[in-house]
The first five atom37 places (N, CA, C, CB, O) and aatype in JSON, in Angstrom:
{
  "aatype": [12, 3, 11, 10, 1, 19, 8, 7, 10, 0, 19, 15, 0, 10, 9, 7, 19, 8, 0, 17, 6, 1, 5, 19, 1, 5, 1, 10, 10, 9, 3, 10, 6, 9, 3, 16, 3, 0, 15, 1, 0, 0, 0, 0, 3, 5, 10, 7, 3, 0, 9, 3, 18, 7, 16, 9, 0, 1, 1, 19, 16, 0, 9, 19, 0, 0, 0, 6, 8, 1, 10, 9, 6, 16, 10, 0, 6, 16, 9, 0, 5, 15, 10, 10, 3, 6, 4, 0, 10, 1, 1, 19, 1, 9, 19, 19, 8, 11, 14, 7, 0, 9, 14, 3, 0, 0, 3, 16, 15, 9, 6, 9, 6, 1, 15, 1],
  "atom_mask": [
    [1, 1, 1, 1, 1],
    [1, 1, 1, 1, 1],
    [1, 1, 1, 1, 1],
    [1, 1, 1, 1, 1],
    [1, 1, 1, 1, 1],
    [1, 1, 1, 1, 1],
    [1, 1, 1, 1, 1],
    [1, 1, 1, 0, 1],
    [1, 1, 1, 1, 1],
    [1, 1, 1, 1, 1],
    [1, 1, 1, 1, 1],
    [1, 1, 1, 1, 1],
    [1, 1, 1, 1, 1],
    [1, 1, 1, 1, 1],
    [1, 1, 1, 1, 1],
    [1, 1, 1, 0, 1],
    [1, 1, 1, 1, 1],
    [1, 1, 1, 1, 1],
    [1, 1, 1, 1, 1],
    [1, 1, 1, 1, 1],
    [1, 1, 1, 1, 1],
    [1, 1, 1, 1, 1],
    [1, 1, 1, 1, 1],
    [1, 1, 1, 1, 1],
    [1, 1, 1, 1, 1],
    [1, 1, 1, 1, 1],
    [1, 1, 1, 1, 1],
    [1, 1, 1, 1, 1],
    [1, 1, 1, 1, 1],
    [1, 1, 1, 1, 1],
    [1, 1, 1, 1, 1],
    [1, 1, 1, 1, 1],
    [1, 1, 1, 1, 1],
    [1, 1, 1, 1, 1],
    [1, 1, 1, 1, 1],
    [1, 1, 1, 1, 1],
    [1, 1, 1, 1, 1],
    [1, 1, 1, 1, 1],
    [1, 1, 1, 1, 1],
    [1, 1, 1, 1, 1],
    [1, 1, 1, 1, 1],
    [1, 1, 1, 1, 1],
    [1, 1, 1, 1, 1],
    [1, 1, 1, 1, 1],
    [1, 1, 1, 1, 1],
    [1, 1, 1, 1, 1],
    [1, 1, 1, 1, 1],
    [1, 1, 1, 0, 1],
    [1, 1, 1, 1, 1],
    [1, 1, 1, 1, 1],
    [1, 1, 1, 1, 1],
    [1, 1, 1, 1, 1],
    [1, 1, 1, 1, 1],
    [1, 1, 1, 0, 1],
    [1, 1, 1, 1, 1],
    [1, 1, 1, 1, 1],
    [1, 1, 1, 1, 1],
    [1, 1, 1, 1, 1],
    [1, 1, 1, 1, 1],
    [1, 1, 1, 1, 1],
    [1, 1, 1, 1, 1],
    [1, 1, 1, 1, 1],
    [1, 1, 1, 1, 1],
    [1, 1, 1, 1, 1],
    [1, 1, 1, 1, 1],
    [1, 1, 1, 1, 1],
    [1, 1, 1, 1, 1],
    [1, 1, 1, 1, 1],
    [1, 1, 1, 1, 1],
    [1, 1, 1, 1, 1],
    [1, 1, 1, 1, 1],
    [1, 1, 1, 1, 1],
    [1, 1, 1, 1, 1],
    [1, 1, 1, 1, 1],
    [1, 1, 1, 1, 1],
    [1, 1, 1, 1, 1],
    [1, 1, 1, 1, 1],
    [1, 1, 1, 1, 1],
    [1, 1, 1, 1, 1],
    [1, 1, 1, 1, 1],
    [1, 1, 1, 1, 1],
    [1, 1, 1, 1, 1],
    [1, 1, 1, 1, 1],
    [1, 1, 1, 1, 1],
    [1, 1, 1, 1, 1],
    [1, 1, 1, 1, 1],
    [1, 1, 1, 1, 1],
    [1, 1, 1, 1, 1],
    [1, 1, 1, 1, 1],
    [1, 1, 1, 1, 1],
    [1, 1, 1, 1, 1],
    [1, 1, 1, 1, 1],
    [1, 1, 1, 1, 1],
    [1, 1, 1, 1, 1],
    [1, 1, 1, 1, 1],
    [1, 1, 1, 1, 1],
    [1, 1, 1, 1, 1],
    [1, 1, 1, 1, 1],
    [1, 1, 1, 1, 1],
    [1, 1, 1, 0, 1],
    [1, 1, 1, 1, 1],
    [1, 1, 1, 1, 1],
    [1, 1, 1, 1, 1],
    [1, 1, 1, 1, 1],
    [1, 1, 1, 1, 1],
    [1, 1, 1, 1, 1],
    [1, 1, 1, 1, 1],
    [1, 1, 1, 1, 1],
    [1, 1, 1, 1, 1],
    [1, 1, 1, 1, 1],
    [1, 1, 1, 1, 1],
    [1, 1, 1, 1, 1],
    [1, 1, 1, 1, 1],
    [1, 1, 1, 1, 1],
    [1, 1, 1, 1, 1],
    [1, 1, 1, 1, 1]
  ],
  "atom_positions": [
    [[0.66, -1.19, -0.22], [0.16, -0.19, -0.03], [0.81, 1.51, 0.07], [-0.34, -0.65, 0.9], [1.71, 1.78, 0.88]],
    [[0.34, 2.34, -0.67], [1.04, 3.53, -1.28], [0.85, 4.44, 0.42], [0.04, 4.32, -3.04], [0.28, 4.1, 1.45]],
    [[1.48, 5.47, 0.13], [0.69, 6.53, 1.53], [1.37, 7.76, 0.91], [1.27, 6.21, 3.65], [2.55, 7.79, 0.55]],
    [[0.43, 8.83, 0.81], [0.4, 10.07, 0.61], [0.35, 10.87, 2.04], [-0.71, 10.31, -0.3], [-0.59, 10.77, 2.82]],
    [[1.54, 11.72, 2.28], [1.24, 12.7, 3.52], [1.37, 14.08, 3.32], [2.11, 12.45, 4.64], [1.91, 14.57, 2.33]],
    [[0.9, 14.69, 4.18], [1.12, 15.82, 4.42], [1.29, 16.35, 5.75], [0.36, 16.32, 3.88], [0.49, 16.46, 6.68]],
    [[2.49, 16.66, 5.63], [2.98, 17.09, 6.85], [2.92, 18.5, 7.53], [4.1, 16.81, 6.77], [3.41, 19.23, 6.67]],
    [[2.63, 19.18, 8.49], [2.84, 20.24, 9.09], [1.95, 21.31, 8.21], [0.0, 0.0, 0.0], [2.53, 22.31, 7.78]],
    [[0.52, 21.12, 7.94], [-0.53, 22.03, 7.47], [-0.84, 22.78, 8.69], [-1.82, 21.31, 6.82], [-1.23, 22.39, 9.8]],
    [[-0.55, 24.04, 8.19], [-0.48, 25.19, 9.58], [-2.15, 25.6, 9.46], [0.87, 26.96, 9.31], [-2.61, 26.28, 8.55]],
    [[-2.83, 25.1, 10.45], [-4.54, 26.0, 10.16], [-4.29, 27.0, 11.69], [-6.61, 24.48, 10.3], [-3.28, 27.19, 12.37]],
    [[-5.9, 27.57, 11.84], [-6.1, 28.58, 12.79], [-7.65, 27.91, 13.51], [-6.17, 30.28, 11.96], [-8.69, 27.64, 12.92]],
    [[-7.39, 27.81, 14.69], [-8.73, 26.95, 14.89], [-9.12, 27.64, 16.57], [-8.36, 24.84, 14.82], [-8.36, 28.08, 17.43]],
    [[-10.22, 27.54, 16.56], [-11.31, 28.07, 18.09], [-11.19, 26.54, 18.55], [-13.5, 28.81, 17.77], [-11.77, 25.55, 18.09]],
    [[-10.37, 26.63, 19.47], [-10.23, 25.19, 19.94], [-9.71, 25.47, 21.62], [-8.94, 24.21, 18.83], [-9.03, 26.41, 22.01]],
    [[-10.19, 24.49, 22.32], [-9.71, 24.92, 24.02], [-10.4, 24.47, 24.99], [0.0, 0.0, 0.0], [-11.48, 24.21, 24.46]],
    [[-10.49, 24.1, 26.55], [-10.89, 24.22, 27.61], [-11.37, 25.64, 28.24], [-10.02, 23.67, 28.17], [-12.43, 26.04, 28.7]],
    [[-10.29, 26.12, 28.08], [-10.37, 27.19, 29.19], [-11.32, 28.48, 28.42], [-8.6, 27.75, 29.7], [-11.76, 28.46, 27.27]],
    [[-11.45, 29.44, 29.32], [-12.24, 30.74, 28.59], [-11.31, 31.2, 27.37], [-12.46, 32.19, 29.76], [-11.61, 30.96, 26.2]],
    [[-10.17, 31.86, 27.76], [-9.3, 32.64, 27.23], [-9.12, 31.73, 25.61], [-7.89, 32.81, 28.35], [-9.06, 32.44, 24.6]],
    [[-9.05, 30.56, 25.47], [-9.06, 29.59, 24.59], [-9.96, 29.99, 23.7], [-9.27, 28.37, 25.07], [-9.67, 30.22, 22.52]],
    [[-11.33, 30.11, 24.26], [-12.37, 30.46, 23.42], [-12.86, 31.57, 22.54], [-13.06, 30.36, 23.99], [-13.93, 31.51, 21.94]],
    [[-11.91, 32.73, 22.49], [-11.81, 34.18, 22.31], [-10.73, 33.77, 21.23], [-11.39, 35.28, 23.73], [-11.17, 34.16, 20.15]],
    [[-9.75, 33.27, 21.1], [-8.56, 33.28, 20.11], [-8.69, 32.5, 19.36], [-7.36, 33.12, 20.49], [-9.43, 31.56, 19.65]],
    [[-8.11, 32.52, 18.26], [-7.62, 31.52, 17.69], [-6.34, 31.02, 17.58], [-7.94, 31.61, 16.83], [-5.4, 31.81, 17.42]],
    [[-6.13, 29.59, 17.64], [-4.5, 29.56, 17.88], [-4.56, 28.5, 16.77], [-3.72, 29.06, 19.62], [-5.51, 27.91, 16.27]],
    [[-3.11, 28.45, 16.52], [-2.35, 27.87, 15.13], [-1.94, 26.22, 15.52], [-0.68, 28.94, 14.71], [-1.25, 25.87, 16.47]],
    [[-2.43, 25.54, 14.72], [-2.46, 23.97, 14.91], [-1.86, 23.38, 14.19], [-3.51, 23.34, 14.85], [-2.5, 23.63, 13.17]],
    [[-0.9, 22.6, 13.82], [-0.56, 21.65, 12.33], [-1.1, 20.3, 12.39], [1.13, 21.38, 12.03], [-1.26, 19.61, 13.4]],
    [[-1.27, 20.11, 11.61], [-1.93, 18.57, 10.99], [-1.05, 17.99, 10.27], [-3.21, 18.59, 10.01], [-0.59, 18.62, 9.32]],
    [[-0.66, 16.84, 10.5], [-0.35, 15.92, 9.48], [-1.14, 15.16, 9.57], [0.76, 15.36, 9.41], [-1.82, 14.87, 10.55]],
    [[-1.14, 14.4, 7.75], [-2.3, 13.45, 7.03], [-1.23, 12.56, 6.48], [-3.49, 14.21, 5.73], [-0.12, 12.83, 6.01]],
    [[-2.12, 11.02, 6.74], [-1.72, 9.54, 5.78], [-2.64, 9.44, 5.46], [-1.22, 8.16, 6.22], [-3.65, 9.68, 6.12]],
    [[-2.59, 9.02, 4.26], [-3.64, 8.42, 3.24], [-3.26, 7.43, 2.99], [-3.94, 9.0, 2.06], [-2.06, 7.51, 2.72]],
    [[-3.81, 6.0, 2.87], [-3.53, 5.02, 2.14], [-4.22, 5.3, 0.48], [-4.06, 3.74, 2.97], [-5.19, 5.98, 0.13]],
    [[-3.24, 4.45, -0.32], [-3.36, 5.13, -1.7], [-2.82, 3.5, -2.65], [-2.04, 6.9, -1.87], [-1.97, 2.67, -2.33]],
    [[-3.58, 3.54, -3.65], [-2.43, 2.74, -5.0], [-2.49, 3.86, -6.23], [-3.19, 0.82, -5.82], [-3.34, 4.14, -7.07]],
    [[-0.72, 4.51, -5.8], [-0.15, 5.67, -6.65], [-0.04, 4.93, -8.15], [1.5, 6.29, -6.01], [0.19, 5.62, -9.14]],
    [[-0.21, 3.51, -8.24], [0.41, 2.87, -9.69], [-0.06, 3.46, -10.72], [0.13, 1.4, -10.0], [0.73, 3.91, -11.55]],
    [[-1.63, 3.62, -10.91], [-2.47, 3.92, -11.43], [-1.82, 5.69, -11.98], [-3.73, 3.61, -10.45], [-1.35, 6.08, -13.06]],
    [[-1.98, 6.13, -11.17], [-1.53, 7.76, -10.98], [-0.24, 7.67, -11.78], [-1.24, 8.38, -9.19], [-0.26, 7.94, -12.98]],
    [[0.87, 7.32, -11.2], [2.06, 7.23, -11.65], [2.34, 6.67, -13.34], [2.65, 6.38, -10.61], [3.26, 6.98, -14.1]],
    [[1.3, 5.83, -13.57], [1.54, 5.6, -15.02], [0.9, 6.28, -16.09], [1.31, 4.41, -15.28], [1.19, 6.42, -17.28]],
    [[-0.33, 6.78, -15.16], [-1.13, 8.2, -16.32], [-0.19, 9.53, -16.25], [-3.04, 8.89, -15.62], [0.14, 10.28, -17.17]],
    [[0.03, 9.56, -15.29], [0.95, 11.0, -14.85], [-0.34, 11.78, -14.89], [2.39, 11.71, -16.1], [-0.11, 12.88, -15.39]],
    [[-1.42, 11.67, -14.6], [-2.56, 12.38, -14.48], [-3.26, 12.43, -13.11], [-3.4, 11.89, -15.39], [-3.58, 11.44, -12.45]],
    [[-3.51, 14.17, -12.67], [-3.82, 14.27, -12.1], [-5.55, 13.9, -11.47], [-3.21, 14.98, -12.28], [-5.88, 14.23, -10.33]],
    [[-6.39, 13.27, -12.3], [-7.3, 12.65, -12.26], [-7.32, 11.01, -11.58], [0.0, 0.0, 0.0], [-8.21, 10.19, -11.37]],
    [[-6.01, 11.02, -11.4], [-5.66, 9.53, -11.15], [-5.21, 9.74, -10.19], [-4.83, 8.72, -11.97], [-5.3, 8.68, -9.56]],
    [[-4.74, 10.46, -9.59], [-4.29, 10.74, -7.67], [-5.4, 11.06, -7.17], [-3.15, 12.11, -7.13], [-6.49, 11.3, -7.68]],
    [[-4.76, 11.04, -5.4], [-5.62, 11.71, -4.79], [-4.99, 12.99, -4.47], [-6.12, 11.02, -3.72], [-3.91, 13.07, -3.88]],
    [[-5.79, 14.16, -4.94], [-5.91, 15.54, -4.94], [-5.21, 16.05, -3.61], [-7.42, 15.95, -5.06], [-5.98, 16.15, -2.65]],
    [[-3.86, 16.41, -3.38], [-3.29, 16.73, -1.9], [-3.49, 17.95, -1.44], [-1.89, 16.59, -1.75], [-3.44, 18.16, -0.23]],
    [[-3.83, 19.22, -2.57], [-4.2, 20.59, -2.52], [-5.88, 20.05, -2.12], [0.0, 0.0, 0.0], [-6.37, 20.3, -1.01]],
    [[-6.5, 19.41, -3.04], [-8.13, 19.39, -2.42], [-8.41, 19.17, -0.54], [-8.97, 17.81, -3.27], [-9.17, 19.76, 0.22]],
    [[-7.47, 18.14, -0.33], [-7.62, 17.89, 0.82], [-6.94, 18.92, 1.98], [-7.23, 16.63, 0.83], [-7.33, 19.03, 3.14]],
    [[-6.1, 19.46, 1.51], [-5.44, 20.26, 2.58], [-6.6, 21.61, 2.67], [-3.65, 20.76, 2.07], [-6.93, 22.18, 3.71]],
    [[-7.13, 21.92, 1.15], [-8.11, 23.26, 1.6], [-9.35, 22.58, 2.51], [-8.89, 24.19, 0.01], [-9.88, 23.3, 3.36]],
    [[-9.79, 21.23, 2.34], [-10.67, 20.64, 2.8], [-10.48, 20.43, 4.26], [-10.82, 19.61, 2.09], [-11.53, 20.68, 4.87]],
    [[-9.52, 20.07, 5.01], [-9.01, 20.28, 6.16], [-9.01, 21.78, 6.74], [-7.78, 19.76, 6.05], [-9.49, 22.06, 7.84]],
    [[-8.45, 22.65, 5.91], [-8.17, 23.82, 6.51], [-9.6, 24.39, 6.83], [-7.25, 24.73, 5.6], [-9.88, 25.12, 7.78]],
    [[-10.72, 23.77, 5.55], [-12.11, 24.56, 5.95], [-12.84, 23.54, 7.07], [-13.26, 24.83, 4.4], [-13.88, 23.86, 7.63]],
    [[-12.34, 22.61, 7.25], [-13.03, 22.04, 8.37], [-12.64, 22.62, 9.9], [-12.75, 20.53, 8.29], [-13.43, 22.51, 10.84]],
    [[-11.36, 23.22, 10.03], [-10.88, 23.48, 11.15], [-11.58, 25.26, 11.36], [-9.1, 23.18, 11.07], [-11.78, 26.01, 12.31]],
    [[-11.7, 25.3, 10.35], [-12.01, 27.24, 10.44], [-13.23, 27.05, 10.94], [-12.1, 28.42, 8.8], [-13.52, 27.84, 11.83]],
    [[-14.18, 26.12, 10.59], [-15.41, 25.91, 10.9], [-16.18, 25.4, 12.83], [-15.55, 24.81, 9.76], [-17.2, 25.39, 13.52]],
    [[-14.42, 25.02, 12.8], [-14.99, 23.95, 13.77], [-14.66, 24.8, 15.39], [-14.02, 22.17, 13.52], [-13.59, 25.4, 15.47]],
    [[-15.45, 24.79, 16.4], [-15.56, 25.39, 17.47], [-15.32, 24.08, 18.63], [-16.97, 26.2, 17.46], [-16.06, 24.11, 19.62]],
    [[-14.4, 23.07, 18.54], [-14.4, 22.13, 19.5], [-13.54, 22.49, 20.68], [-14.02, 20.91, 18.94], [-12.79, 23.45, 20.51]],
    [[-13.54, 21.9, 21.8], [-13.28, 22.07, 22.79], [-11.77, 21.02, 23.15], [-14.59, 21.91, 23.48], [-11.03, 21.24, 24.1]],
    [[-11.6, 20.03, 22.26], [-10.88, 18.93, 22.5], [-9.73, 18.6, 20.93], [-12.15, 17.67, 22.89], [-10.42, 18.36, 19.94]],
    [[-8.94, 18.59, 20.78], [-8.0, 18.0, 19.78], [-8.7, 16.9, 19.59], [-6.52, 17.75, 20.16], [-9.18, 16.82, 18.46]],
    [[-8.92, 15.98, 20.34], [-9.33, 14.2, 20.0], [-10.48, 14.49, 18.96], [-10.08, 13.06, 21.64], [-10.56, 14.02, 17.83]],
    [[-11.7, 15.68, 19.81], [-12.83, 15.77, 18.64], [-12.35, 16.52, 17.15], [-14.17, 16.73, 19.3], [-12.84, 16.18, 16.07]],
    [[-11.85, 17.03, 17.21], [-11.54, 17.91, 16.04], [-10.58, 16.86, 15.02], [-10.65, 19.45, 16.62], [-10.78, 17.1, 13.83]],
    [[-9.77, 15.97, 15.23], [-8.93, 14.79, 14.83], [-10.02, 13.63, 14.26], [-7.99, 14.21, 16.24], [-9.77, 12.79, 13.4]],
    [[-11.14, 13.79, 14.89], [-12.12, 12.65, 14.96], [-13.1, 12.95, 13.49], [-13.13, 12.71, 16.61], [-13.36, 12.33, 12.46]],
    [[-13.44, 14.27, 14.1], [-14.09, 15.48, 12.9], [-13.5, 15.36, 11.55], [-13.75, 17.14, 13.33], [-14.05, 15.05, 10.5]],
    [[-12.29, 15.69, 11.79], [-11.23, 15.77, 9.84], [-10.99, 14.31, 9.28], [-9.09, 16.53, 9.93], [-10.48, 14.07, 8.19]],
    [[-11.49, 13.26, 10.32], [-11.12, 12.07, 9.91], [-12.29, 11.13, 9.33], [-10.46, 11.49, 11.01], [-12.06, 10.25, 8.5]],
    [[-13.51, 11.4, 9.83], [-14.48, 11.57, 9.39], [-15.19, 11.81, 8.18], [-14.59, 12.03, 9.86], [-15.79, 10.96, 7.53]],
    [[-15.06, 13.55, 7.8], [-15.14, 14.16, 6.56], [-14.2, 13.82, 5.74], [-15.16, 15.41, 6.63], [-14.69, 13.71, 4.62]],
    [[-12.83, 13.55, 5.75], [-12.16, 13.0, 5.22], [-12.66, 11.21, 4.25], [-11.26, 13.13, 6.31], [-12.58, 10.79, 3.09]],
    [[-12.99, 10.83, 5.17], [-13.3, 9.18, 4.84], [-14.54, 9.69, 3.83], [-13.87, 7.92, 6.49], [-14.35, 9.62, 2.62]],
    [[-15.79, 10.2, 4.33], [-17.12, 10.68, 3.99], [-16.88, 10.86, 2.26], [-17.56, 12.25, 4.93], [-17.09, 10.12, 1.3]],
    [[-16.31, 12.24, 2.42], [-16.4, 12.88, 1.34], [-15.43, 12.76, 0.03], [-16.39, 13.99, 1.8], [-15.75, 12.92, -1.15]],
    [[-14.37, 12.47, 0.48], [-13.11, 11.73, -0.3], [-12.95, 10.39, -0.69], [-12.03, 11.83, 0.37], [-11.9, 10.0, -1.21]],
    [[-13.98, 9.62, -0.45], [-13.84, 8.19, -0.65], [-12.64, 7.53, -0.32], [-14.06, 7.92, -1.89], [-12.26, 6.62, -1.06]],
    [[-11.87, 7.88, 0.83], [-10.79, 7.27, 1.43], [-10.82, 5.81, 1.92], [-10.5, 8.03, 2.43], [-11.86, 5.24, 2.26]],
    [[-9.66, 5.27, 1.93], [-9.94, 3.98, 2.86], [-9.79, 4.1, 4.12], [-9.18, 2.89, 2.61], [-10.56, 3.81, 5.03]],
    [[-8.55, 4.61, 4.13], [-8.22, 4.81, 5.37], [-7.16, 6.5, 5.63], [-7.42, 3.31, 5.72], [-6.49, 6.91, 4.69]],
    [[-7.19, 7.29, 7.0], [-6.26, 8.08, 7.16], [-5.96, 8.62, 8.85], [-6.62, 9.13, 6.2], [-6.71, 8.83, 9.8]],
    [[-4.83, 8.69, 8.69], [-4.15, 8.83, 9.78], [-4.15, 10.42, 10.25], [-2.81, 8.24, 9.53], [-3.17, 10.94, 9.72]],
    [[-4.71, 11.15, 10.86], [-4.24, 12.37, 11.78], [-3.87, 12.46, 13.17], [-5.1, 13.2, 11.77], [-4.11, 11.87, 14.22]],
    [[-3.0, 13.73, 12.63], [-2.14, 13.61, 13.83], [-2.39, 15.62, 14.11], [-0.09, 12.78, 13.36], [-2.02, 16.55, 13.39]],
    [[-3.02, 15.63, 15.21], [-3.07, 17.33, 15.52], [-2.64, 17.76, 16.37], [-4.09, 17.96, 15.67], [-3.24, 17.72, 17.44]],
    [[-1.49, 18.32, 16.25], [-0.31, 19.35, 17.05], [-1.25, 20.38, 17.77], [0.92, 20.31, 15.84], [-2.4, 20.42, 17.34]],
    [[-0.97, 21.06, 18.6], [-1.03, 21.96, 19.23], [0.13, 22.62, 20.08], [-1.9, 21.65, 19.76], [-0.07, 22.55, 21.3]],
    [[1.21, 23.2, 19.72], [2.11, 23.54, 20.03], [2.06, 24.62, 21.34], [2.58, 23.85, 18.92], [1.42, 25.65, 21.16]],
    [[2.56, 24.47, 22.33], [2.06, 25.94, 23.18], [0.86, 25.37, 24.24], [0.0, 0.0, 0.0], [0.53, 26.13, 25.15]],
    [[0.43, 24.52, 24.17], [-0.87, 23.95, 25.15], [0.12, 23.62, 26.23], [-1.97, 22.42, 24.53], [-0.49, 23.89, 27.26]],
    [[1.0, 23.29, 26.46], [2.01, 22.94, 27.67], [3.01, 23.82, 27.82], [2.69, 21.64, 27.55], [3.92, 23.75, 26.99]],
    [[3.1, 24.8, 28.82], [4.3, 25.79, 28.49], [5.57, 25.19, 28.46], [4.42, 26.91, 29.47], [6.32, 25.66, 27.6]],
    [[6.07, 24.22, 29.19], [7.41, 23.82, 29.2], [7.94, 22.23, 28.17], [7.62, 23.65, 30.89], [8.86, 21.41, 28.17]],
    [[6.68, 22.51, 27.38], [6.32, 21.16, 26.52], [6.62, 21.72, 25.19], [4.63, 20.51, 26.63], [6.0, 22.76, 24.93]],
    [[7.51, 21.22, 24.22], [7.67, 21.46, 22.86], [6.4, 21.32, 21.73], [8.72, 20.57, 22.54], [6.42, 21.86, 20.62]],
    [[5.63, 20.74, 22.11], [4.71, 19.98, 21.48], [3.69, 19.37, 22.5], [5.41, 18.95, 20.71], [3.96, 18.94, 23.62]],
    [[2.3, 19.43, 21.83], [1.39, 18.18, 22.7], [0.47, 17.79, 21.43], [0.25, 18.82, 24.33], [0.21, 18.81, 20.8]],
    [[-0.07, 16.7, 20.89], [-0.82, 16.0, 19.7], [-1.52, 15.0, 20.1], [-0.01, 15.49, 18.66], [-1.25, 14.44, 21.16]],
    [[-2.47, 14.63, 19.35], [-3.13, 13.35, 19.55], [-3.21, 12.71, 18.15], [-4.58, 13.53, 20.24], [-3.49, 13.47, 17.22]],
    [[-3.0, 11.33, 17.85], [-3.18, 10.8, 16.47], [-3.76, 10.0, 16.69], [-2.27, 10.44, 15.66], [-3.62, 9.43, 17.77]],
    [[-4.74, 9.57, 15.68], [-6.18, 8.69, 14.94], [-5.55, 8.11, 13.73], [-7.7, 9.8, 14.37], [-4.7, 8.4, 12.88]],
    [[-6.3, 7.23, 14.02], [-6.36, 6.16, 12.39], [-7.84, 5.91, 12.25], [-5.44, 4.29, 12.44], [-8.36, 5.55, 13.3]],
    [[-8.35, 5.99, 11.57], [-9.9, 5.53, 10.88], [-9.44, 4.98, 9.6], [-11.15, 6.92, 10.55], [-8.41, 5.18, 8.97]],
    [[-10.72, 4.02, 9.31], [-10.96, 3.36, 8.22], [-12.22, 3.25, 7.87], [-10.5, 2.29, 8.26], [-12.97, 3.5, 8.81]],
    [[-12.7, 3.0, 6.98], [-14.16, 2.41, 6.13], [-14.0, 0.95, 6.13], [-14.35, 2.94, 4.35], [-14.86, 0.23, 5.62]]
  ]
}
């Protein structure tokens, strides 16, 4: 199985459990891993035979912009289910990074994997 990956997609989200977090958008980073069979796209060299990662990135950005979740776990689940349903994907792995969530930590993240 081939894998399409997008790492570090920067998005702006209204997310968090604290009152101040409900007032300001925060920068999150999203990593995506999507199962695919790239052989047809590679042979044809045509975007129509491939997963359009630009479209996927725009969809994820739109999902995050519209969401107002309290937890990164919920946001990750929303992204995964939307991509599986709307883009007819077989399996996705989503990592939502919330840098700065813990003052002395470089990063805090959740990783989920969902499939149809």
